[in-house]
C-alpha positions as CSV (number, residue, x, y, z in Angstrom):
1,X,-75.1,-0.5,39.4
2,X,-73.3,-1.7,42.7
3,X,-70.2,-3.4,43.4
4,X,-69.1,-5.2,46.4
5,X,-65.4,-4.2,47.3
6,X,-63.5,-6.8,49.3
7,X,-63.0,-6.7,53.1
8,X,-59.5,-7.6,52.6
9,X,-56.4,-5.9,54.1
10,X,-54.0,-5.8,51.1
11,X,-51.2,-3.5,49.5
12,X,-52.6,-0.2,47.6
13,X,-51.8,-1.1,44.8
14,X,-54.8,-4.2,44.2
15,X,-58.0,-3.3,42.8
16,X,-60.6,-5.4,43.0
17,X,-64.5,-6.0,43.1
18,X,-67.6,-8.3,42.9
19,X,-70.4,-7.2,40.7
20,X,-74.2,-8.1,41.7
21,X,-77.4,-8.0,39.7
22,X,-78.0,-4.6,40.7
23,X,-78.1,-2.6,36.9
24,X,-77.5,-3.5,33.4
25,X,-80.4,-3.4,30.7
26,X,-81.1,-7.7,30.1
27,X,-84.7,-9.0,31.1
28,X,-87.0,-11.4,31.6
29,X,-84.9,-14.5,33.4
30,X,-81.5,-12.8,33.1
31,X,-82.4,-9.1,34.2
32,X,-79.9,-6.6,35.1
33,X,-75.9,-7.1,34.6
34,X,-76.3,-10.0,33.2
35,X,-72.3,-10.7,32.3
36,X,-72.3,-13.9,30.5
37,X,-72.1,-14.8,26.8
38,X,-73.5,-18.5,27.7
39,X,-76.5,-18.2,29.2
40,X,-78.5,-17.9,26.1
41,X,-79.2,-14.1,26.8
42,X,-79.0,-11.9,23.7
43,X,-75.6,-11.0,23.0
44,X,-76.2,-7.0,22.4
45,X,-77.4,-6.9,25.4
46,X,-74.3,-8.8,27.3
47,X,-71.9,-6.9,25.4
48,X,-73.6,-3.7,26.3
49,X,-73.5,-4.7,30.4
50,X,-70.2,-5.5,30.1
51,X,-69.3,-2.1,28.4
52,X,-71.1,-0.5,31.6
53,X,-69.4,-2.5,34.3
54,X,-66.3,-1.6,32.3
55,X,-66.2,2.0,33.0
56,X,-68.3,2.1,36.3
57,X,-65.9,-0.2,37.9
58,X,-62.9,1.6,36.1
59,X,-61.1,-1.2,34.5
60,X,-58.4,-0.2,33.2
61,X,-58.0,-2.6,29.9
62,X,-59.7,-5.0,28.1
63,X,-61.4,-7.9,30.3
64,X,-60.5,-11.3,29.4
65,X,-63.8,-13.7,30.0
66,X,-62.9,-17.2,30.2
67,X,-64.8,-19.8,29.2
68,X,-65.2,-21.5,32.3
69,X,-65.6,-25.8,32.4
70,X,-65.5,-26.3,36.1
71,X,-61.9,-27.5,35.3
72,X,-58.7,-27.2,37.7
73,X,-56.8,-24.9,35.2
74,X,-55.5,-21.4,36.1
75,X,-54.0,-19.4,33.0
76,X,-51.0,-17.6,33.5
77,X,-51.8,-14.1,31.5
78,X,-47.9,-13.1,31.2
79,X,-47.7,-16.5,28.9
80,X,-50.2,-15.2,26.5
81,X,-48.2,-13.2,24.0
82,X,-51.3,-12.2,22.4
83,X,-53.4,-10.3,25.5
84,X,-52.6,-6.6,25.0
85,X,-53.7,-5.1,28.1
86,X,-53.8,-1.6,26.4
87,X,-56.5,-2.6,23.8
88,X,-60.3,-1.1,24.0
89,X,-62.6,-3.0,25.9
90,X,-63.5,-5.9,23.6
91,X,-67.1,-6.2,22.5
92,X,-67.1,-9.7,20.9
93,X,-69.6,-12.3,21.9
94,X,-66.7,-14.8,22.7
95,X,-65.7,-15.9,25.8
96,X,-61.5,-16.1,25.0
97,X,-59.3,-18.5,27.2
98,X,-60.9,-22.0,28.3
99,X,-59.5,-22.2,32.0
100,X,-61.6,-21.8,35.5
101,X,-58.9,-19.5,37.0
102,X,-56.8,-16.6,35.5
103,X,-53.3,-15.1,37.2
104,X,-51.3,-12.0,36.0
105,X,-48.0,-10.3,37.7
106,X,-48.8,-7.5,34.9
107,X,-50.1,-4.4,36.1
108,X,-53.5,-3.2,34.4
109,X,-54.5,-6.9,32.8
110,X,-57.5,-7.9,34.9
111,X,-58.2,-11.4,36.1
112,X,-61.8,-12.3,35.9
113,X,-64.7,-15.3,37.0
114,X,-67.9,-15.8,36.2
115,X,-69.9,-17.3,38.9
116,X,-74.1,-17.7,40.0
117,X,-73.4,-19.8,43.2
118,X,-70.4,-21.2,42.5
119,X,-67.3,-19.7,45.1
120,X,-65.1,-16.5,43.4
121,X,-61.6,-16.9,45.0
122,X,-59.4,-13.3,44.5
123,X,-55.9,-13.9,45.5
124,X,-52.9,-11.1,46.3
125,X,-49.2,-11.5,47.9
126,X,-48.0,-9.6,50.5
127,X,-46.1,-7.4,48.1
128,X,-49.0,-7.1,45.6
129,X,-46.8,-8.5,42.8
130,X,-49.5,-11.2,41.3
131,X,-53.3,-11.4,41.6
132,X,-55.6,-14.7,40.3
133,X,-59.3,-14.7,40.2
134,X,-60.3,-18.1,40.8
135,X,-64.1,-20.3,39.8
136,X,-64.2,-22.4,42.3
137,X,-67.6,-24.5,42.1
138,X,-67.4,-28.3,43.9
139,X,-65.2,-29.8,41.1
140,X,-62.7,-27.9,41.3
141,X,-62.1,-27.6,44.7
142,X,-62.3,-30.9,45.2
143,X,-59.6,-31.1,42.2
144,X,-57.7,-28.8,43.1
145,X,-57.9,-25.8,41.3
146,X,-57.0,-23.2,44.6
147,X,-53.7,-25.4,45.0
148,X,-52.9,-24.8,41.6
149,X,-53.6,-21.2,41.9
150,X,-51.3,-20.9,45.1
151,X,-48.5,-22.6,44.2
152,X,-47.9,-20.3,41.4
153,X,-47.3,-17.7,44.0
154,X,-44.2,-17.2,45.4
155,X,-44.7,-14.7,48.2
156,X,-47.3,-15.3,51.1
157,X,-50.7,-15.0,50.3
158,X,-54.0,-13.7,50.8
159,X,-56.8,-14.9,50.1
160,X,-61.1,-13.5,49.2
161,X,-63.7,-15.7,49.0
162,X,-66.9,-13.5,47.1
163,X,-70.3,-14.0,47.7
164,X,-71.5,-18.0,46.6
165,X,-74.2,-20.3,47.5
166,X,-74.2,-20.6,51.4
167,X,-74.3,-23.2,53.8
168,X,-77.8,-23.7,54.6
169,X,-78.4,-23.9,50.3
170,X,-76.3,-26.2,48.9
171,X,-77.3,-29.6,49.1
172,X,-75.3,-32.2,47.4
173,X,-75.0,-36.0,47.4
174,X,-72.8,-38.6,49.4
175,X,-70.4,-38.8,46.3
176,X,-69.5,-35.2,46.4
177,X,-69.1,-35.8,50.5
178,X,-67.0,-38.7,49.8
179,X,-65.1,-37.0,47.2
180,X,-63.8,-34.0,49.9
181,X,-62.9,-36.5,53.0
182,X,-61.2,-39.4,51.0
183,X,-59.2,-36.3,50.3
184,X,-59.0,-35.3,53.8
185,X,-61.2,-36.3,56.5
186,X,-61.4,-32.7,58.3
187,X,-63.1,-32.0,55.2
188,X,-66.4,-33.5,56.8
189,X,-66.5,-30.7,59.0
190,X,-67.8,-28.5,56.3
191,X,-70.5,-31.3,55.2
192,X,-73.9,-31.5,57.5
193,X,-76.7,-33.9,57.5
194,X,-79.4,-33.4,55.8
195,X,-81.1,-36.8,54.7
196,X,-80.5,-40.1,54.2
197,X,-77.3,-39.5,51.6
198,X,-78.1,-35.8,51.4
199,X,-75.8,-33.1,53.0
200,X,-75.6,-29.5,52.8
201,X,-71.6,-28.6,51.6
202,X,-70.1,-25.3,53.6
203,X,-68.0,-24.1,50.4
204,X,-66.2,-21.0,52.2
205,X,-65.8,-24.0,54.8
206,X,-64.0,-26.5,51.9
207,X,-61.9,-23.4,50.5
208,X,-60.3,-22.5,53.6
209,X,-58.9,-26.4,54.4
210,X,-58.1,-26.4,50.7
211,X,-56.3,-23.2,51.1
212,X,-55.0,-23.7,54.4
213,X,-53.6,-26.9,53.2
214,X,-50.6,-24.6,51.0
215,X,-49.7,-22.5,53.6
216,X,-52.8,-19.6,53.2
217,X,-53.7,-18.3,56.8
218,X,-54.8,-14.6,55.7
219,X,-58.7,-15.7,54.2
220,X,-61.5,-12.8,54.1
221,X,-64.9,-13.7,53.1
222,X,-68.1,-11.5,52.2
223,X,-70.0,-13.7,54.0
224,X,-72.8,-13.3,51.1
225,X,-74.8,-16.2,49.6
226,X,-76.2,-16.4,46.5
227,X,-79.2,-18.3,47.2
228,X,-80.7,-16.7,49.1
229,X,-80.7,-13.0,47.1
230,X,-82.7,-12.9,44.7
231,X,-82.8,-8.9,44.3
232,X,-78.8,-8.9,44.3
233,X,-77.1,-12.2,42.8
234,X,-77.9,-14.9,40.3
235,X,-78.1,-17.7,41.5
236,X,-78.0,-21.3,38.6
237,X,-79.3,-23.3,41.9
238,X,-82.4,-21.5,42.8
239,X,-83.6,-20.4,39.5
240,X,-81.9,-22.8,36.6
241,X,-82.0,-20.4,34.1
242,X,-80.3,-17.0,35.1
243,X,-77.3,-14.7,34.6
244,X,-74.1,-14.9,35.9
245,X,-72.3,-12.2,38.2
246,X,-68.6,-11.6,37.7
247,X,-65.7,-10.8,40.3
248,X,-61.9,-9.4,39.0
249,X,-58.7,-8.5,40.0
250,X,-56.0,-6.1,38.9
251,X,-52.9,-4.6,40.2
252,X,-53.1,-0.9,39.6
């Protein structure tokens, strides 16, 4: 298994990683460490992959998996009285919280998002007192999921942009361009014209613009493209049927 450690400067009590597809026991289109229960892989294999990740990454508690729907909702795990950070690893086949982001101020509660081209964004503050993981596809970005997450912090925020489809691979239509540019004309800088009514969109740049708009200046990026590296990452745009990697964070 290979884990990616964010290249950011944060308080010492913050732990964060992104998984890759390397390792794991899924086969066929899901070959490797597929962590997604919703992609028609064998649930028993996905469960074993999740357990393997839990052990290898020294995850301190039950990992809470989201049912992601490209919404702009960020779940505050501190408000979920039923979540028990001391529970053993959950090997169920369901994703138990409907949201596209998770945040907490509790120690040893793990915030996790899954991706296969969409942008995973990790957030913490300068004191290491709150963390969040956000699944930012273009719809979530356009609908303000990053702003929703950042505005729930009470101290200055530090962000890390994980592996996602790169600016040379993410083709979108006029509708996507219009949504972003109507919201803020500066978004046009994140698009390159490819052909009539087709653009190449830079997700990292769009995310940075949105983060800047709510006062986040400390932004780091993995600069890794999921589409371009089939050995290391799952990519929905590249393969259609594929697995999911995870990006996760907790306060130690």
